[in-house]
C-alpha positions as CSV (number, residue, x, y, z in Angstrom):
1,M,3.2,-22.4,-10.9
2,S,4.9,-23.8,-14.0
3,E,4.1,-22.3,-17.4
4,Y,4.7,-25.6,-19.2
5,G,4.4,-29.3,-18.6
6,V,5.8,-32.3,-20.4
7,V,4.4,-35.7,-21.2
8,L,7.0,-38.4,-20.9
9,L,6.5,-41.3,-23.2
10,P,8.1,-44.8,-23.5
11,S,9.1,-44.6,-27.1
12,T,9.5,-42.3,-30.1
13,S,6.5,-43.9,-31.8
14,A,4.4,-43.1,-28.7
15,A,5.6,-39.5,-28.8
16,L,4.7,-39.2,-32.4
17,R,1.3,-40.7,-31.8
18,A,0.7,-38.4,-28.8
19,E,1.6,-35.4,-31.0
20,K,-0.9,-36.4,-33.6
21,V,-3.7,-37.1,-31.1
22,L,-3.1,-33.8,-29.2
23,Q,-2.9,-31.7,-32.4
24,Q,-6.1,-33.2,-33.8
25,A,-7.8,-32.5,-30.5
26,G,-6.7,-28.8,-30.8
27,W,-4.1,-28.6,-28.1
28,Q,-1.1,-26.3,-28.6
29,I,1.9,-28.7,-28.1
30,R,5.5,-29.1,-29.2
31,L,7.9,-32.0,-29.3
32,I,11.0,-31.3,-27.3
33,P,14.0,-33.3,-26.1
34,V,13.3,-34.9,-22.7
35,P,14.9,-32.9,-19.9
36,R,17.5,-35.3,-18.5
37,E,16.5,-34.5,-14.9
38,L,13.1,-36.2,-15.6
39,S,14.1,-39.3,-17.6
40,S,16.7,-41.0,-19.7
41,N,14.2,-43.2,-21.7
42,C,12.8,-42.0,-24.9
43,G,14.5,-38.8,-26.1
44,I,11.3,-37.0,-27.1
45,A,8.7,-35.4,-24.8
46,V,5.5,-33.4,-25.6
47,R,5.5,-29.9,-24.1
48,F,2.1,-28.2,-23.4
49,A,0.7,-25.4,-21.4
50,W,0.5,-26.6,-17.7
51,A,-2.9,-25.1,-17.4
52,D,-4.1,-27.6,-20.0
53,R,-2.8,-30.7,-18.2
54,E,-6.2,-32.2,-17.4
55,G,-7.4,-32.0,-21.0
56,V,-4.1,-33.2,-22.4
57,A,-4.1,-36.2,-20.0
58,E,-7.7,-37.0,-20.9
59,A,-7.1,-36.8,-24.6
60,L,-4.2,-39.2,-24.4
61,A,-6.1,-41.6,-22.1
62,Q,-9.1,-41.7,-24.5
63,A,-6.7,-42.4,-27.4
64,R,-5.0,-45.1,-25.3
65,V,-1.6,-43.5,-25.7
66,E,0.8,-45.1,-23.2
67,V,2.3,-42.3,-21.0
68,D,5.2,-42.6,-18.6
69,G,4.3,-39.5,-16.7
70,I,3.2,-35.9,-16.8
71,H,5.4,-33.3,-15.1
72,P,5.7,-29.5,-14.7
73,L,8.6,-28.1,-16.6
């Protein structure tokens, strides 16, 4: 099982909004460059502990942050 996951987002502004939402919700996250094997869109992804994926996805959905995908890293 992967230790980390990444949230892919459609734009830099969406990545910054996701960072704010997740930090305010108490999740331990970090902005990282998007791994090129996953996407060539926005250059920023949100890294999180893979065990937290359901909570992270729920927090982003509740805040209506547009997400391109959530993947294991």
